[in-house]
N, C-alpha and C positions, 0 to 999 in steps of 0.2 A: 654608430651611436653618437660620436662626436659631431658628425655632419647633421644629424637630426637635431641635436641641441642648438647648433648654430642657426638652423632654419627657424626653430621656435623663437630664438632670441631675436632674429631679424623680423619675424612676424610681429612680436610684441613691440619692438622698437618702432616699426612702421606705423602700427596702429596708434601708439602714443603720440608720435610726431603728427600724424594727420589729425587726430582728435584735438591736439593743442592748437594747430594752425586753424582748423575749422572753428574751434571755440573762440579763438581770437577774432576772426572775421564776423562770426555771428554776433558777438558782443559789440563789435564796432558798428554793425548794422543797426542793432537796437539803439545804441547811443546816438547814432546819426538820425534815426527816425524821431527819437525823443527831442533832439536839438532842433530839428526842422519844425516839429509841432510847436515847440516853445517860441520859436521866432514868428511863426504864423499867428499864434495867439497874441503875441505882443504887438504884432503889426496891426491886427484887427483892433486891439485896444487903442493903439496910438492914432491910427489913421481914421477909423470910422467913428469910434465912440467919442473921441475928443471933439468931433465936429457937431455933436448933439448933446443935449442935456439928458439926464437920466430919464426924464419923463417923455422925451421925444424918441427914444430908441425903439426901433421897430424889430421885434423878434424875428419876423419872417425874413427881413433883409439880412439880418445877422446870420440866419440859418443858410440863406443862399450864398452869402460870402464865405461861409465855412464849408459848404457842401462840396466844393471843388476838391477832388482827389480823395474824398472820404478819410480825411486825416484824423478826425476826432470821432469818438463814439459817444462822448458827452461833453457839454459846454455849459457852464453855469456862471452867471454874472451876478455879483452882489454889490450893493451900495455901501457907503461908509458906515452905515448902521448895521451891516451884516444882513440886511434884508435881501431876499432872493428876487432879482428883477427879471432874469432870463434863465430858463432851464431847458436846454435843447438836448434830447436824447436820440441817439441814432436808432432808426427803425430796423437796422440790420440785426438779425439773430446770429449771435456768434456760434460757430460750431463748437463741439465739446473740446476739441484740442485747443481752439483759440481761447476758450474760457480757462483752460488749464494754464496756458501761457500767460494770460492776463493776470492770473492769481499768483504766479511764481516770480515774475520779473519786475523789479523795482522800476525799470525804465518806463513801463506802461501802466503804472499805478497813477492815481490822481496827482496832477501837477498844477502850478499856479503861475499867473501873470498879473502884475499889479500896475495900476496907473495912479501914482501918488497925487498928481495934480487934481484928478477928477475924483479922488477918494473911492475908487472902484477896484474890485478884485475879481479875476476870472479863474475858475477852477475847471480843468479840462482833463480828459483821458484819451490817450491815443487809441485809434482803431486797431485791434489786435489781429484782425483777419489776415492782413498782408504779412504781418510779422510771423504769425503762426504758420502761414504757408511757407515762408522762408525757412523757418526752423524745421518743418516737416521735410522739406527738400534736403536740408543739410543732414538730418538724421538718416534719411534714406541713403544718401551718398556715403555716410560713414559706415552704415551697415553693409552696403554693397561692397565697398572697398575692403572692409574687414573680412567679408566672406571670400573675396578674391584672394586676399593675402593668406587666409586660413587654408585655402585649397592648394596653394602652391606647394607647401611641404608635403601634403598628402600625395600630390602628383609625383613629386620627387621620390617619396618613400615607396610608392607603388611601383615606380620604374625600377628602383633599386632592388626591391624584393623580387620583382619579375625577372630581373637579370640574374639575381642570386639563384632563384628557382631553376632558371634555364641552365645555369652552370652546373648545378647539382644533378639535374636530369641527364645532362650530357655525360657527366662523370660516371653516374650509375650505368648508363647505357654502354659506355666504353669498357667499364669493368666487366659487364656481362659479356661483351664481345671478346674480351681477353680470355675470360673463363672458357668460352666456347672454343676459341682458337687454340688455347692450351690443350684442351681435350682432343682437338683434331690433330695436333702435333703428336700427342701421345698415341694416337691411332695410326700414325704413320704418314699423316698428311702434313706437309710442310707449309707453314703459314708465317708470313713476316708480321711481327707485332711491334708496334711503335708505342713504347710506354712513356715517352717524354711528356705527352700532353696530360696523361693521367697524373704523372708525378707533379707537373706544374700546377694543375688544378687542386691536387691534394695539398700541395705546399701552400696554396692560397687559402683553402677553406679550413683545413684541420687546425692550424694555429689560431684562426679567428674563433672557431668553436671552443678551443681550449681556453683562450683568454676569457671568453664570455662565461664559461663554466667556472673558472677560477674566480672571476669577479663576483658572480652571484654567490658562490660558496663563502668567499671572504666576508661579504656583506651579511650573510646569514649568521656566520660565526660571530661577527662584531655585535650584531643585534642581540644574539643570545648571551654573549659575555656581558654586555652592558646591562641587560635585564637582570642577569644573575647578580652582578655587582650591586645594582640598586637595591635589589631584594635583600642582599646580605647586610648592607648598610642600614636599611630600614628595620631589620630584624636583630640588630646588634646593640647591646648596651655599651655606651661610650666610655664608662668608667672601668668596667671589668672586662669588656670585650666578650662577655657571654651572650648567648641568645636572650632576647627579651621576652616579654609576655606574648607577643604575637607569634614568635617562633615556638614557644611552649604550647600554645593553643593548637597551632598547625601540627606539631609533632604528636600531641596527644590524640587529636581527632584522626590522624592518618594511621598511627601505629598501634593505638589501643582501642579507642572508641569504635572505629570503623574497620578494624583489622579483620582480614579474611581468615586468619589462623588464630587458634586459641592462644591467649596470652594472659599473664598475670605478673604481679610484682608489687613493689612498695613505692609510695609517693611520700616524700618528706618535704615539709615547708619549714624553712629556717627564717626567723624574724630577728633582725638586729635591734637589740633593746636600747642601745645607747646612742643611736645616730642623732636624734634630735638634741640630746644633751650635749654631745660633742660639738655639733654645729653651733650651738648657742654659746658654749663656754670656751671652746678651743679653736673655732673657726671651721669653715667649710672645707678647707684643704685637709685638715686633720680628719674631717668626716669622710672625705674621699679615701684617705689612706686607711682608715678603719674599715670601710667597705671592701677595699681591695684585699686587706689582710683576711677578712672573714671569707671572701670568695676563694682565696688561695687555700685556706684551711678546708673548705668544703670540697674544692676540686681534688685536693690531696687525699682526703678520706674516701670520697666517692670513686676516685680513680682505681681503687683496689677491687671494684665490682665491675664485671664484664658488661660492656655496652651501656654504662650509666650515662645520664645526661644531666647537666646543670644549667639552670636558667636564672636570670634575675628578673623577677616579676614586676617590682616597683622599687622605690627608693630603699625600703627596709627589708623586703622579702625575697628570699631565694627559693627555688623549687628544685628538687632532685628526684629524678626517675631512676629506680633501681629495678630493671627488668629481671624477672625470674627469681627475685629475692623474697622469700616468705617473711611474714611479720616477725617471727621468732629471730631470724637472722638480722632484721632491721634494728632490733634492740642493741645489738653489738655496734651497729652503725651509730645509733644515738649515744652510746657510751663513749665511743671514740671522739665524736664531735664535742661532747661535754668536756672531756679531758683536755682537748686542744684549746677549746674556748677558755677554760679556766686558766690554763697556762698563759695564754695571750692576755687575759684580764690582769693577772698579777704583774706581767711585764710592763703593761701600759697604765697601771694604776687606775683601772676602771671599776665601776660598781658591778657590772656584768658585761656580757658580750652578746649572746644570742640564745634563743630558745628554739626547740624543734618539735613540731607535731608530725606524726607519722601515721599513715593509713595504708590499707591494702587496696589494690585495684585489680580489675579483671576486664576481659573483652566486653565491650558494649556498655561499660559504666559511663553515664553522662558526666561530662567534666564539671558542670555546675554543681551537681550533687556531691561529687567527690571533693571539690574545693570547700563546700560548706562543712563537710565532715572533718577535713584536715584543719580548717580554721578553728573548729571546736577543740580539736586535739591541741592546737597551738595555745588556746586560752588555758587549757588544763596545764600545759607545760609551764606557762608563765606564772601560774599560781603556786607552783611547787617550791622551787628554789632557784638559785643562780644557775644560769646556763642549762636548765633542766630540759628533758625531752619527755614526750608522752605518746604512747601508741594507742590509737583508737581502733578497737576490734569490732567486727561484725556482731559478736555476741553481746557487746554492750548495747548496741542498737536493738537487737532482737529482744533483750530483756527489758524493753521499755524504758531504757535510759533516755531522757528527753534530749532533743537536739541542743537545748540550751544548758546542758550540764556544765559546760565550761563557765558560763556566766554564774551558775549556781555555786560552783566551786570558788570563783572569784569573790562572790558575795560572802561566802563562808570565811575566806582568807581575810578579807577587809574587816569583817566583823571581829575576827580574832585579834587583828592588829589594834582595832579601836578599844576592845575590851581589856586587852592586856597592855595597852599603851606602849606597843613595841615600835617606838620611833627613835631614831638616832639623829641628833642635830650636829651639823657642821656649819662653819661660816666662812665666807670669802669676802675680804675687804675690798672696798672701792677706794682707790688712792686719789685724794684730792689734788687738783692742779690749781695752785694759788692759795694764799694764806687765808683768804676770807671765806672759803668754801668749807662747809661742814658736810663731809661725806659720811658713809655708814658702812657697816658690815652686813652683807646679806646672809640670812640664815637659810640653809638648805637642809632637806630632810631625806633620810634613808629609812626605808621600812623593812622590817625583819619578820621572818616566819618563827614558828615555835622552836624550830631547830637552829635559830639564830642565823639563818641564811638571809642575805640581803636580796630583797625582791627588786626586779627592774623598776626603777622609779617612774620612768615615763609610762610604762604599761600599767603600773599600779594606779597612777593618777588618772589615766585615760579610762580605765575600767571603773574607777570611783565616780567619774563624771557620767559614764554610760549607765551605771546602775543607780544614779541619783543619790550617791553617798558622799559627794564632794563636800557638802556642808559639814557633815560629821567629821570628816578628815581635817577640814580647816579649823574646826573647833579644837580638835586634839592637838594640832600643831601649835595653835596660838596659846592654849593652856600650858603645854609642855615648854614652849619658849619663854613665857612669862615666869614660870617657876624656875627655869634654868637661869634667867637673868637675875632674878631676886637672889638665888642661892649664891651666885658668883659675885654679886655686888658690883656690877658694872656702872659706876656712877657717872663716868664721863663718856661712855661709848653709846653710839646710836646703832640701832639694828633695823634691818629690813625684813619684812615678813611677806611672803607671797599669799595672795588670796585669789581664789577662782572667781570668775565673773558670775557664776551661778550663785555663789555665796553673797557677793557684793550686791546682787539684785534681789536677794531674798529678805523680805521685811523682818521675819522672825530672827534671822541671823544678825541683821543690822542692829535690832533692839538688844539682842544678847551681847553683841560685841560692845555696844555703847555702855551698857551696864557693867560689863567686865572691865573696861578701861577706866570708867569712873571710880572703880574701887582701887585702881592702881594708877592714880594721877601722876605720881612721880616717875613711873615707868612709861606711861602713855606718851609723855612729851619726848621720849627717846626713841619712839617707834616710827618707822616709815613703811606703809603698806603698799606693796607692788601689785598692780593689776595690769593685765595686757591691754594694749591699745585696741585690738580686735574685740576683746571681751567688753570693754567699756562702750564701744560703738553699738553693741547689740541692743542696749536699752539706755538711751542717754538720760532720760528722766530719773530712772533708778540709779544710774551711775552718779548723777549730781546729788541725789539724796545721800548716797553712801559717802561721797567725798565731803559733803557739808558736815556730816556726822563726825567724820575723822578729824576735821579741822576744829569742831566744837570741843572735842576732848583733848586737843593740844597735840595730836599726832599729825603726820604728814603723808603725802601721797606721791608715788612714782608711777608714771605710765611707762611700762616696760615693753620691750619689743617694738619700739616706735619705728615707723617707716615701712612696716609691712602692709598696713592698711592705707586708706586714702583720706585720712582725717584732716579737716581744715583747721586753721588756727582759731577760727571762731569757736569751734568745739572746745579748744583749750581755754580760751578767754572765759567761756561760760562755766567750765568745770573747775578752773583755777588749780591745777596740780602744782606741786612744789618742784618736782624733778621729771625729766623724761630720760629714758635710757635707750639709746639707739640700738636697734637690732644688730646682732653680731654679724649679719651678712654685710653690713656697711663697713666693717673694719677688716674684712677678709681681703688681703692684698691691697690695702688702702694706699700704700706707697706708690703703686703703679696705676691705680684707678682714679683718674682725674674727675670722672663724673661723680663718684662717691665723695670725693674730697669737696667738690663744689656743693653737692647736696647737703653734706654735714655742716659746712660753713654757713650755708643759707639758713639751716635749721637753728644753728647756734645764734645767729643774729636775730632771727624772729623770736626765738624763745627768750633771749635776754631782754628784749623790748617789753615783754609782759611779765618779767620777773621770774622766769623759770630757768633752773640750772639744767645742764645737759651732761650726761655721762655716756661713755662708750664701753660696751662689754665685748668680750671675746678677743681681747688684745693678746696676741700670742708672740710678738717679736718686738725687738727694740725699735725697728723701723716703723712699725705701726704705732707704737707709743709716741715716737717723735712727731709723726704726722698729726696725731691727735692733739698733741700739745700746741703745734703751730696753728691748728684750726680753732684754738681758743675754747676747747671743751673744758668742763669744770671738774671732770674726774674720769678715771679709767679703771676697768676691772677685767681680769682674765688670768690665765695660767702664767703669763709672763710676769704679772704683778704679784700674784700670790695664788697658790693652790688652796682648795678648800681644806680646812683643818677643824679638828674637834673644838668645841666651845669649852 
């Protein structure tokens, strides 16, 4: 094997060497032909044309002077005005290969010779026939030598295999002879047997075969191990080290949907309700810790069920497969999860942790259909209470309960919240950096059920948007906030109120808000309305109308979650906000992230030039606060500064 590799290497090296040398000499031949043609054209111009005026030049004599050696395929002479005086074209028809050569090489494209004294210019082209012939010969030689070099290793390999085959044949023949001779000895015939040659041949051949076998087996094992390792990495979630959605799909299709044996069980989907809120207010590191804690709880509870599998489907959702577990038993699974989630919620001071939807599965059930049902169960669970679970049974579907019942239940819950005004307000201060900056306290909202259970805030607002009920929720929040501010008589304090983009872009809402604020002019001047950067970008004209109205009534505007989109500063010059609040992702690990530091400093410089103050949210440590101060931001917000508290 090593000898064969050496032969191949020698072959390639020889071919490259010959091609390089041949290419060099061919290029030199072309350059030499071009140089000779240039000299001849210049000589004709200098010696013959100089002795005649332009009008006296005889084209036939010029043609005879140039015909010697067929150097040129074209020869054109122009006077000082650029007028063509002589145009001699070679009558020789170029072969196809010569035309190809003529079109590819710069050396035989049109060239020029000039006589400045006579104000004439000659344009000529070298005859490509001889050069093409030279190139054809060179290519033929390259191909021939390449073929010869290629045949050499084949001859050597053929001889080697022939010799190997002969040795094997001789060994087999002698083994047969030994066998026969041994039988003759056993029959009483004495035969002398010489085993030395057999041993020698066996000693030569058997180790070679063993090495070859071991080599092939090791390579096969390496490839299998590498493929398995790559697949495992591609199918693993990096935060929890659980299988990801790809692994879940593969597992379900193989073990449930396409299983050859009868199978049944329960599928649970767990959705983390506070991930987005934690990422924004406490930082992405805390978000990862929250996800890991939820994963540990799920693994601990599901670990009590035989052959259970846990997967992380996306950033917020987990899936648990409980083989051979009926829906009745899965209710105990839901209770245990809710109990552990509630305990974790209290320890971490969260509004909620996660909700669980549970459905039954059986052999042949399509995954898409099952996921649709379990997502519906998830919506039902989210609309119940904190950390709740819901089991979706087949009987619910048979009894014509629509696939959108989860949405209907959410609509009912949201309507009840609006009608009963079951909202609880908390606030979180933005600490100003610098004496001249006027910061404010952001009002945040918690929604409650009739049983006084806190609903998942992110899920509630998302469903309100999905069901086109966000405007009604925004009205409720603004009315409740204004009444609370009036009742507490906050004369010197400024408050921030979040408004969804759908409300900001709705003409009826904008008219209602303007009238509402004009009735409370003393409070309006204390309000700052926060709208997300992404939301404002969806309809710039409507965003400008909303911001202009806010400024007319004396209130101010903050563009929150700044840096997530790709907004230009022309956008801000047109809209003229008062503040921008950097997204919490930029403060995560800010003390070590030089790129985020540079970006934030750049944003601060640009914002200050157009009179906009810049705040940082999600500040969770003393180090992050210190870096924010050195970057000249105007205010900071986060759990390190202050936790949300009741108004």
